[in-house]
VMD Tcl script that builds the backbone (N, CA, C; Angstrom):
set m [mol new atoms 432]
animate dup $m
set s [atomselect $m all]
$s set {name element resname resid chain x y z} {
  {N N UNK 1 A 0.815 -1.186 0.000}
  {CA C UNK 1 A 0.000 0.000 0.000}
  {C C UNK 1 A 0.864 1.257 0.000}
  {N N UNK 2 A 1.972 1.199 0.788}
  {CA C UNK 2 A 2.865 2.352 0.835}
  {C C UNK 2 A 3.522 2.587 -0.519}
  {N N UNK 3 A 3.884 1.495 -1.201}
  {CA C UNK 3 A 4.525 1.664 -2.513}
  {C C UNK 3 A 3.550 2.268 -3.521}
  {N N UNK 4 A 2.278 1.921 -3.421}
  {CA C UNK 4 A 1.275 2.515 -4.309}
  {C C UNK 4 A 1.180 4.019 -4.075}
  {N N UNK 5 A 1.192 4.437 -2.829}
  {CA C UNK 5 A 1.121 5.852 -2.487}
  {C C UNK 5 A 2.348 6.595 -3.004}
  {N N UNK 6 A 3.521 5.973 -2.884}
  {CA C UNK 6 A 4.755 6.598 -3.367}
  {C C UNK 6 A 4.695 6.759 -4.884}
  {N N UNK 7 A 4.272 5.704 -5.581}
  {CA C UNK 7 A 4.164 5.765 -7.048}
  {C C UNK 7 A 3.160 6.835 -7.459}
  {N N UNK 8 A 2.033 6.902 -6.771}
  {CA C UNK 8 A 1.018 7.903 -7.080}
  {C C UNK 8 A 1.569 9.315 -6.892}
  {N N UNK 9 A 2.321 9.542 -5.832}
  {CA C UNK 9 A 2.912 10.857 -5.594}
  {C C UNK 9 A 3.946 11.215 -6.661}
  {N N UNK 10 A 4.745 10.236 -7.086}
  {CA C UNK 10 A 5.743 10.482 -8.132}
  {C C UNK 10 A 5.044 10.849 -9.440}
  {N N UNK 11 A 4.011 10.101 -9.806}
  {CA C UNK 11 A 3.268 10.383 -11.038}
  {C C UNK 11 A 2.626 11.763 -10.958}
  {N N UNK 12 A 2.037 12.089 -9.828}
  {CA C UNK 12 A 1.428 13.400 -9.643}
  {C C UNK 12 A 2.474 14.504 -9.765}
  {N N UNK 13 A 3.634 14.298 -9.167}
  {CA C UNK 13 A 4.714 15.284 -9.256}
  {C C UNK 13 A 5.180 15.495 -10.679}
  {N N UNK 14 A 5.303 14.420 -11.440}
  {CA C UNK 14 A 5.703 14.544 -12.846}
  {C C UNK 14 A 4.648 15.278 -13.660}
  {N N UNK 15 A 3.396 14.978 -13.412}
  {CA C UNK 15 A 2.316 15.625 -14.157}
  {C C UNK 15 A 2.313 17.127 -13.924}
  {N N UNK 16 A 2.580 17.543 -12.711}
  {CA C UNK 16 A 2.608 18.967 -12.386}
  {C C UNK 16 A 3.847 19.630 -12.971}
  {N N UNK 17 A 4.963 18.922 -13.009}
  {CA C UNK 17 A 6.232 19.499 -13.454}
  {C C UNK 17 A 6.351 19.598 -14.970}
  {N N UNK 18 A 5.634 18.764 -15.716}
  {CA C UNK 18 A 5.763 18.786 -17.174}
  {C C UNK 18 A 5.200 20.077 -17.748}
  {N N UNK 19 A 5.837 20.610 -18.790}
  {CA C UNK 19 A 5.320 21.839 -19.399}
  {C C UNK 19 A 3.972 21.582 -20.059}
  {N N UNK 20 A 3.131 22.583 -20.036}
  {CA C UNK 20 A 1.805 22.470 -20.642}
  {C C UNK 20 A 1.705 23.435 -21.807}
  {N N UNK 21 A 1.033 22.991 -22.848}
  {CA C UNK 21 A 0.817 23.862 -23.997}
  {C C UNK 21 A -0.472 24.637 -23.805}
  {N N UNK 22 A -0.427 25.895 -24.099}
  {CA C UNK 22 A -1.612 26.714 -23.997}
  {C C UNK 22 A -2.492 26.485 -25.220}
  {N N UNK 23 A -3.802 26.516 -25.021}
  {CA C UNK 23 A -4.729 26.408 -26.148}
  {C C UNK 23 A -4.482 27.550 -27.123}
  {N N UNK 24 A -4.709 27.295 -28.382}
  {CA C UNK 24 A -4.564 28.343 -29.380}
  {C C UNK 24 A -5.786 29.262 -29.400}
  {N N UNK 25 A -6.906 28.788 -28.886}
  {CA C UNK 25 A -8.097 29.622 -28.838}
  {C C UNK 25 A -7.849 30.805 -27.914}
  {N N UNK 26 A -8.167 31.975 -28.381}
  {CA C UNK 26 A -8.006 33.214 -27.635}
  {C C UNK 26 A -6.559 33.470 -27.235}
  {N N UNK 27 A -5.622 32.890 -27.944}
  {CA C UNK 27 A -4.202 33.164 -27.753}
  {C C UNK 27 A -3.893 34.345 -28.669}
  {N N UNK 28 A -4.154 35.540 -28.178}
  {CA C UNK 28 A -4.077 36.762 -28.978}
  {C C UNK 28 A -2.872 37.591 -28.547}
  {N N UNK 29 A -2.442 38.529 -29.389}
  {CA C UNK 29 A -1.279 39.358 -29.051}
  {C C UNK 29 A -1.515 40.204 -27.796}
  {N N UNK 30 A -0.438 40.496 -27.104}
  {CA C UNK 30 A -0.529 41.383 -25.951}
  {C C UNK 30 A -1.083 42.728 -26.392}
  {N N UNK 31 A -1.900 43.311 -25.567}
  {CA C UNK 31 A -2.444 44.628 -25.853}
  {C C UNK 31 A -3.686 44.619 -26.717}
  {N N UNK 32 A -4.172 43.446 -27.093}
  {CA C UNK 32 A -5.358 43.390 -27.946}
  {C C UNK 32 A -6.553 44.058 -27.259}
  {N N UNK 33 A -6.584 44.024 -25.932}
  {CA C UNK 33 A -7.688 44.647 -25.206}
  {C C UNK 33 A -7.741 46.157 -25.431}
  {N N UNK 34 A -6.604 46.761 -25.770}
  {CA C UNK 34 A -6.588 48.199 -26.052}
  {C C UNK 34 A -7.374 48.516 -27.315}
  {N N UNK 35 A -7.437 47.563 -28.237}
  {CA C UNK 35 A -8.162 47.759 -29.495}
  {C C UNK 35 A -9.577 47.207 -29.396}
  {N N UNK 36 A -9.703 46.006 -28.873}
  {CA C UNK 36 A -10.978 45.293 -28.858}
  {C C UNK 36 A -11.792 45.584 -27.602}
  {N N UNK 37 A -11.128 45.877 -26.504}
  {CA C UNK 37 A -11.808 46.016 -25.226}
  {C C UNK 37 A -11.763 44.686 -24.488}
  {N N UNK 38 A -12.515 44.556 -23.399}
  {CA C UNK 38 A -12.519 43.295 -22.650}
  {C C UNK 38 A -12.965 42.141 -23.557}
  {N N UNK 39 A -12.286 41.010 -23.452}
  {CA C UNK 39 A -12.555 39.888 -24.350}
  {C C UNK 39 A -13.428 38.851 -23.660}
  {N N UNK 40 A -14.512 38.492 -24.335}
  {CA C UNK 40 A -15.403 37.432 -23.883}
  {C C UNK 40 A -14.905 36.132 -24.504}
  {N N UNK 41 A -14.617 35.132 -23.704}
  {CA C UNK 41 A -14.026 33.887 -24.212}
  {C C UNK 41 A -15.033 32.736 -24.274}
  {N N UNK 42 A -16.290 33.033 -24.541}
  {CA C UNK 42 A -17.323 31.996 -24.586}
  {C C UNK 42 A -17.368 31.212 -25.890}
  {N N UNK 43 A -16.825 31.733 -26.977}
  {CA C UNK 43 A -16.935 31.058 -28.274}
  {C C UNK 43 A -16.210 29.719 -28.232}
  {N N UNK 44 A -16.840 28.695 -28.803}
  {CA C UNK 44 A -16.136 27.430 -28.999}
  {C C UNK 44 A -16.577 26.819 -30.321}
  {N N UNK 45 A -15.779 25.920 -30.810}
  {CA C UNK 45 A -15.997 25.324 -32.132}
  {C C UNK 45 A -16.870 24.074 -32.091}
  {N N UNK 46 A -17.414 23.763 -30.951}
  {CA C UNK 46 A -18.233 22.555 -30.796}
  {C C UNK 46 A -19.347 22.519 -31.843}
  {N N UNK 47 A -19.367 21.470 -32.629}
  {CA C UNK 47 A -20.420 21.277 -33.624}
  {C C UNK 47 A -20.248 22.060 -34.912}
  {N N UNK 48 A -19.172 22.817 -35.038}
  {CA C UNK 48 A -18.956 23.607 -36.253}
  {C C UNK 48 A -18.002 22.876 -37.185}
  {N N UNK 49 A -18.245 22.982 -38.470}
  {CA C UNK 49 A -17.364 22.362 -39.452}
  {C C UNK 49 A -16.187 23.291 -39.726}
  {N N UNK 50 A -15.269 22.848 -40.588}
  {CA C UNK 50 A -14.104 23.673 -40.906}
  {C C UNK 50 A -14.574 25.021 -41.434}
  {N N UNK 51 A -13.991 26.089 -40.931}
  {CA C UNK 51 A -14.353 27.397 -41.445}
  {C C UNK 51 A -13.912 28.537 -40.551}
  {N N UNK 52 A -14.344 29.709 -40.971}
  {CA C UNK 52 A -14.028 30.974 -40.315}
  {C C UNK 52 A -15.322 31.516 -39.722}
  {N N UNK 53 A -15.278 31.908 -38.454}
  {CA C UNK 53 A -16.497 32.275 -37.755}
  {C C UNK 53 A -16.329 33.581 -36.986}
  {N N UNK 54 A -17.242 34.522 -37.234}
  {CA C UNK 54 A -17.260 35.776 -36.491}
  {C C UNK 54 A -17.668 35.493 -35.052}
  {N N UNK 55 A -17.044 36.186 -34.125}
  {CA C UNK 55 A -17.360 36.045 -32.709}
  {C C UNK 55 A -18.316 37.164 -32.318}
  {N N UNK 56 A -19.590 36.858 -32.322}
  {CA C UNK 56 A -20.627 37.850 -32.065}
  {C C UNK 56 A -20.503 38.426 -30.654}
  {N N UNK 57 A -20.083 37.609 -29.694}
  {CA C UNK 57 A -19.942 38.084 -28.311}
  {C C UNK 57 A -18.828 39.117 -28.155}
  {N N UNK 58 A -17.948 39.211 -29.140}
  {CA C UNK 58 A -16.873 40.210 -29.134}
  {C C UNK 58 A -17.065 41.219 -30.261}
  {N N UNK 59 A -18.315 41.490 -30.587}
  {CA C UNK 59 A -18.676 42.492 -31.598}
  {C C UNK 59 A -18.020 42.239 -32.944}
  {N N UNK 60 A -17.733 40.980 -33.242}
  {CA C UNK 60 A -17.121 40.555 -34.509}
  {C C UNK 60 A -15.733 41.147 -34.730}
  {N N UNK 61 A -15.127 41.689 -33.692}
  {CA C UNK 61 A -13.754 42.176 -33.805}
  {C C UNK 61 A -12.764 41.021 -33.701}
  {N N UNK 62 A -13.253 39.877 -33.225}
  {CA C UNK 62 A -12.454 38.655 -33.158}
  {C C UNK 62 A -13.146 37.618 -34.026}
  {N N UNK 63 A -12.343 36.792 -34.711}
  {CA C UNK 63 A -12.913 35.678 -35.460}
  {C C UNK 63 A -12.095 34.433 -35.173}
  {N N UNK 64 A -12.683 33.304 -35.486}
  {CA C UNK 64 A -12.074 32.022 -35.144}
  {C C UNK 64 A -12.010 31.120 -36.364}
  {N N UNK 65 A -10.972 30.311 -36.411}
  {CA C UNK 65 A -10.870 29.247 -37.408}
  {C C UNK 65 A -11.073 27.943 -36.654}
  {N N UNK 66 A -12.061 27.193 -37.081}
  {CA C UNK 66 A -12.341 25.882 -36.497}
  {C C UNK 66 A -11.900 24.837 -37.508}
  {N N UNK 67 A -11.068 23.899 -37.075}
  {CA C UNK 67 A -10.503 22.908 -37.988}
  {C C UNK 67 A -10.600 21.511 -37.379}
  {N N UNK 68 A -11.664 20.772 -37.725}
  {CA C UNK 68 A -11.779 19.400 -37.222}
  {C C UNK 68 A -10.694 18.515 -37.838}
  {N N UNK 69 A -10.052 17.701 -37.023}
  {CA C UNK 69 A -9.015 16.785 -37.518}
  {C C UNK 69 A -9.256 15.395 -36.940}
  {N N UNK 70 A -8.862 14.401 -37.733}
  {CA C UNK 70 A -8.901 13.016 -37.275}
  {C C UNK 70 A -7.467 12.533 -37.187}
  {N N UNK 71 A -7.061 12.095 -36.024}
  {CA C UNK 71 A -5.698 11.621 -35.805}
  {C C UNK 71 A -5.543 10.193 -36.307}
  {N N UNK 72 A -4.305 9.746 -36.439}
  {CA C UNK 72 A -4.004 8.404 -36.941}
  {C C UNK 72 A -4.659 7.313 -36.099}
  {N N UNK 73 A -4.838 7.579 -34.822}
  {CA C UNK 73 A -5.459 6.569 -33.955}
  {C C UNK 73 A -6.985 6.602 -34.004}
  {N N UNK 74 A -7.534 7.480 -34.868}
  {CA C UNK 74 A -8.983 7.564 -35.020}
  {C C UNK 74 A -9.652 8.598 -34.138}
  {N N UNK 75 A -8.931 9.131 -33.162}
  {CA C UNK 75 A -9.502 10.169 -32.304}
  {C C UNK 75 A -9.730 11.441 -33.102}
  {N N UNK 76 A -10.814 12.114 -32.791}
  {CA C UNK 76 A -11.131 13.367 -33.469}
  {C C UNK 76 A -11.102 14.510 -32.468}
  {N N UNK 77 A -10.662 15.652 -32.947}
  {CA C UNK 77 A -10.717 16.866 -32.148}
  {C C UNK 77 A -10.842 18.038 -33.105}
  {N N UNK 78 A -11.252 19.162 -32.582}
  {CA C UNK 78 A -11.355 20.360 -33.404}
  {C C UNK 78 A -10.333 21.366 -32.913}
  {N N UNK 79 A -9.425 21.725 -33.797}
  {CA C UNK 79 A -8.441 22.756 -33.484}
  {C C UNK 79 A -9.165 24.102 -33.552}
  {N N UNK 80 A -8.812 25.011 -32.665}
  {CA C UNK 80 A -9.506 26.295 -32.552}
  {C C UNK 80 A -8.455 27.396 -32.478}
  {N N UNK 81 A -8.464 28.259 -33.477}
  {CA C UNK 81 A -7.509 29.365 -33.542}
  {C C UNK 81 A -8.285 30.676 -33.549}
  {N N UNK 82 A -7.786 31.669 -32.842}
  {CA C UNK 82 A -8.466 32.958 -32.734}
  {C C UNK 82 A -7.589 34.078 -33.278}
  {N N UNK 83 A -8.239 35.047 -33.915}
  {CA C UNK 83 A -7.557 36.203 -34.503}
  {C C UNK 83 A -8.406 37.437 -34.242}
  {N N UNK 84 A -7.785 38.605 -34.320}
  {CA C UNK 84 A -8.594 39.811 -34.212}
  {C C UNK 84 A -8.369 40.685 -35.432}
  {N N UNK 85 A -9.410 41.431 -35.761}
  {CA C UNK 85 A -9.340 42.336 -36.907}
  {C C UNK 85 A -8.646 43.625 -36.484}
  {N N UNK 86 A -8.052 44.285 -37.449}
  {CA C UNK 86 A -7.343 45.531 -37.187}
  {C C UNK 86 A -8.259 46.616 -36.653}
  {N N UNK 87 A -7.650 47.650 -36.160}
  {CA C UNK 87 A -8.371 48.760 -35.560}
  {C C UNK 87 A -9.466 49.278 -36.486}
  {N N UNK 88 A -10.645 49.450 -35.945}
  {CA C UNK 88 A -11.821 49.989 -36.617}
  {C C UNK 88 A -12.392 49.067 -37.690}
  {N N UNK 89 A -12.032 47.778 -37.669}
  {CA C UNK 89 A -12.628 46.828 -38.604}
  {C C UNK 89 A -13.272 45.683 -37.827}
  {N N UNK 90 A -14.150 44.970 -38.521}
  {CA C UNK 90 A -14.841 43.815 -37.951}
  {C C UNK 90 A -14.779 42.674 -38.955}
  {N N UNK 91 A -15.046 41.467 -38.490}
  {CA C UNK 91 A -15.039 40.314 -39.382}
  {C C UNK 91 A -16.355 40.266 -40.135}
  {N N UNK 92 A -16.259 40.267 -41.458}
  {CA C UNK 92 A -17.433 40.181 -42.327}
  {C C UNK 92 A -17.680 38.708 -42.628}
  {N N UNK 93 A -18.728 38.145 -42.070}
  {CA C UNK 93 A -18.996 36.716 -42.230}
  {C C UNK 93 A -19.348 36.349 -43.664}
  {N N UNK 94 A -19.753 37.296 -44.471}
  {CA C UNK 94 A -20.052 37.003 -45.876}
  {C C UNK 94 A -18.782 36.741 -46.668}
  {N N UNK 95 A -17.795 37.609 -46.526}
  {CA C UNK 95 A -16.573 37.502 -47.332}
  {C C UNK 95 A -15.434 36.812 -46.588}
  {N N UNK 96 A -15.641 36.533 -45.304}
  {CA C UNK 96 A -14.627 35.905 -44.445}
  {C C UNK 96 A -13.350 36.741 -44.381}
  {N N UNK 97 A -13.531 38.050 -44.345}
  {CA C UNK 97 A -12.423 38.999 -44.252}
  {C C UNK 97 A -12.773 40.079 -43.230}
  {N N UNK 98 A -11.768 40.821 -42.803}
  {CA C UNK 98 A -12.017 41.983 -41.959}
  {C C UNK 98 A -12.376 43.155 -42.866}
  {N N UNK 99 A -13.358 43.927 -42.456}
  {CA C UNK 99 A -13.844 45.038 -43.280}
  {C C UNK 99 A -14.331 46.152 -42.359}
  {N N UNK 100 A -14.538 47.311 -42.942}
  {CA C UNK 100 A -15.123 48.401 -42.171}
  {C C UNK 100 A -16.573 48.035 -41.855}
  {N N UNK 101 A -17.063 48.395 -40.683}
  {CA C UNK 101 A -18.412 47.982 -40.269}
  {C C UNK 101 A -19.505 48.330 -41.279}
  {N N UNK 102 A -19.381 49.464 -41.934}
  {CA C UNK 102 A -20.428 49.858 -42.892}
  {C C UNK 102 A -20.445 48.977 -44.146}
  {N N UNK 103 A -19.369 48.239 -44.391}
  {CA C UNK 103 A -19.287 47.356 -45.557}
  {C C UNK 103 A -19.528 45.892 -45.201}
  {N N UNK 104 A -19.735 45.601 -43.934}
  {CA C UNK 104 A -19.833 44.212 -43.467}
  {C C UNK 104 A -21.268 43.851 -43.099}
  {N N UNK 105 A -21.538 42.561 -43.114}
  {CA C UNK 105 A -22.796 42.061 -42.569}
  {C C UNK 105 A -22.846 42.503 -41.112}
  {N N UNK 106 A -23.968 43.069 -40.651}
  {CA C UNK 106 A -24.032 43.480 -39.248}
  {C C UNK 106 A -23.697 42.313 -38.321}
  {N N UNK 107 A -22.961 42.602 -37.291}
  {CA C UNK 107 A -22.475 41.549 -36.398}
  {C C UNK 107 A -23.613 40.692 -35.854}
  {N N UNK 108 A -24.725 41.307 -35.500}
  {CA C UNK 108 A -25.828 40.523 -34.934}
  {C C UNK 108 A -26.412 39.533 -35.942}
  {N N UNK 109 A -26.110 39.701 -37.242}
  {CA C UNK 109 A -26.588 38.776 -38.279}
  {C C UNK 109 A -25.514 37.797 -38.743}
  {N N UNK 110 A -24.333 37.853 -38.162}
  {CA C UNK 110 A -23.211 37.034 -38.642}
  {C C UNK 110 A -23.532 35.541 -38.622}
  {N N UNK 111 A -24.192 35.071 -37.576}
  {CA C UNK 111 A -24.498 33.630 -37.488}
  {C C UNK 111 A -25.372 33.163 -38.652}
  {N N UNK 112 A -26.184 34.073 -39.193}
  {CA C UNK 112 A -27.039 33.726 -40.335}
  {C C UNK 112 A -26.220 33.429 -41.586}
  {N N UNK 113 A -24.946 33.797 -41.573}
  {CA C UNK 113 A -24.082 33.593 -42.738}
  {C C UNK 113 A -22.967 32.580 -42.467}
  {N N UNK 114 A -23.037 31.861 -41.371}
  {CA C UNK 114 A -22.037 30.820 -41.091}
  {C C UNK 114 A -22.013 29.765 -42.192}
  {N N UNK 115 A -23.128 29.588 -42.885}
  {CA C UNK 115 A -23.209 28.577 -43.948}
  {C C UNK 115 A -22.244 28.844 -45.098}
  {N N UNK 116 A -21.733 30.055 -45.226}
  {CA C UNK 116 A -20.779 30.381 -46.295}
  {C C UNK 116 A -19.568 29.440 -46.218}
  {N N UNK 117 A -19.244 28.984 -45.028}
  {CA C UNK 117 A -18.123 28.052 -44.849}
  {C C UNK 117 A -18.358 26.694 -45.502}
  {N N UNK 118 A -19.596 26.368 -45.797}
  {CA C UNK 118 A -19.911 25.043 -46.351}
  {C C UNK 118 A -19.236 24.783 -47.693}
  {N N UNK 119 A -18.894 25.831 -48.427}
  {CA C UNK 119 A -18.279 25.656 -49.749}
  {C C UNK 119 A -16.760 25.538 -49.703}
  {N N UNK 120 A -16.174 25.730 -48.546}
  {CA C UNK 120 A -14.719 25.615 -48.440}
  {C C UNK 120 A -14.315 24.171 -48.716}
  {N N UNK 121 A -13.371 24.010 -49.619}
  {CA C UNK 121 A -12.861 22.682 -49.942}
  {C C UNK 121 A -13.594 21.976 -51.066}
  {N N UNK 122 A -14.666 22.560 -51.564}
  {CA C UNK 122 A -15.391 21.965 -52.689}
  {C C UNK 122 A -14.875 22.630 -53.958}
  {N N UNK 123 A -14.192 21.859 -54.792}
  {CA C UNK 123 A -13.483 22.419 -55.945}
  {C C UNK 123 A -14.370 23.205 -56.903}
  {N N UNK 124 A -15.520 22.669 -57.271}
  {CA C UNK 124 A -16.330 23.329 -58.294}
  {C C UNK 124 A -17.425 24.224 -57.711}
  {N N UNK 125 A -17.398 24.464 -56.416}
  {CA C UNK 125 A -18.402 25.328 -55.787}
  {C C UNK 125 A -17.967 26.784 -55.870}
  {N N UNK 126 A -18.933 27.644 -56.112}
  {CA C UNK 126 A -18.660 29.078 -56.067}
  {C C UNK 126 A -18.489 29.486 -54.608}
  {N N UNK 127 A -17.599 30.423 -54.366}
  {CA C UNK 127 A -17.413 30.889 -52.994}
  {C C UNK 127 A -18.691 31.547 -52.505}
  {N N UNK 128 A -19.226 32.454 -53.303}
  {CA C UNK 128 A -20.493 33.107 -52.987}
  {C C UNK 128 A -21.410 33.019 -54.197}
  {N N UNK 129 A -22.671 32.797 -53.937}
  {CA C UNK 129 A -23.672 32.802 -55.005}
  {C C UNK 129 A -24.332 34.173 -55.032}
  {N N UNK 130 A -24.993 34.481 -56.126}
  {CA C UNK 130 A -25.693 35.761 -56.237}
  {C C UNK 130 A -26.711 35.930 -55.109}
  {N N UNK 131 A -27.357 34.828 -54.726}
  {CA C UNK 131 A -28.357 34.892 -53.651}
  {C C UNK 131 A -27.713 35.283 -52.318}
  {N N UNK 132 A -26.495 34.803 -52.087}
  {CA C UNK 132 A -25.786 35.138 -50.847}
  {C C UNK 132 A -25.499 36.632 -50.785}
  {N N UNK 133 A -25.015 37.159 -51.898}
  {CA C UNK 133 A -24.664 38.579 -51.958}
  {C C UNK 133 A -25.920 39.435 -51.817}
  {N N UNK 134 A -27.002 39.048 -52.500}
  {CA C UNK 134 A -28.251 39.808 -52.414}
  {C C UNK 134 A -28.802 39.785 -50.986}
  {N N UNK 135 A -28.746 38.639 -50.355}
  {CA C UNK 135 A -29.227 38.510 -48.974}
  {C C UNK 135 A -28.417 39.405 -48.035}
  {N N UNK 136 A -27.105 39.397 -48.202}
  {CA C UNK 136 A -26.246 40.242 -47.365}
  {C C UNK 136 A -26.502 41.715 -47.643}
  {N N UNK 137 A -26.695 42.049 -48.902}
  {CA C UNK 137 A -26.932 43.451 -49.262}
  {C C UNK 137 A -28.189 43.984 -48.584}
  {N N UNK 138 A -29.226 43.163 -48.519}
  {CA C UNK 138 A -30.460 43.581 -47.840}
  {C C UNK 138 A -30.201 43.863 -46.363}
  {N N UNK 139 A -29.433 42.999 -45.732}
  {CA C UNK 139 A -29.138 43.164 -44.305}
  {C C UNK 139 A -28.256 44.389 -44.081}
  {N N UNK 140 A -27.264 44.576 -44.943}
  {CA C UNK 140 A -26.353 45.722 -44.805}
  {C C UNK 140 A -27.109 47.026 -45.024}
  {N N UNK 141 A -27.955 47.081 -46.052}
  {CA C UNK 141 A -28.724 48.301 -46.322}
  {C C UNK 141 A -29.750 48.564 -45.228}
  {N N UNK 142 A -30.254 47.508 -44.620}
  {CA C UNK 142 A -31.223 47.649 -43.542}
  {C C UNK 142 A -30.653 48.313 -42.305}
  {N N UNK 143 A -29.337 48.239 -42.130}
  {CA C UNK 143 A -28.720 48.851 -40.939}
  {C C UNK 143 A -28.360 50.312 -41.161}
  {N N UNK 144 A -28.389 50.758 -42.417}
  {CA C UNK 144 A -27.989 52.151 -42.708}
  {C C UNK 144 A -29.124 53.117 -42.541}
}
mol reanalyze $m
mol bondsrecalc $m
mol representation Tube
mol addrep $m
């Protein structure tokens, strides 16, 4: 019994001493709060396919890349990377780029355009269809 306790303590000590890798999600440059303000870290990639996603909780000033991967052993996980748009720009969920707010889909409507990611990786698919652009134009004009 004593040897089990000693082994358990050694294993625990090693686990604490080993370096840990920080998640890539919300791993943003120092000082980003000066541009974006306080950061809400609620966004996660759970249930999302590969793509670029506006973070509505951060006024679309931050966006995320969700990348599901299957490892050689069959385990699956979704890699999550976070980025922020430059000063005075927001992530436009229609074009998957940072843009001035007046040229972008309003942040509160960004989730309605998450489907744009569905065409990523499909060789003969158009990035945007005329219907997508018309739909976004209505929303953008509605906010002006």
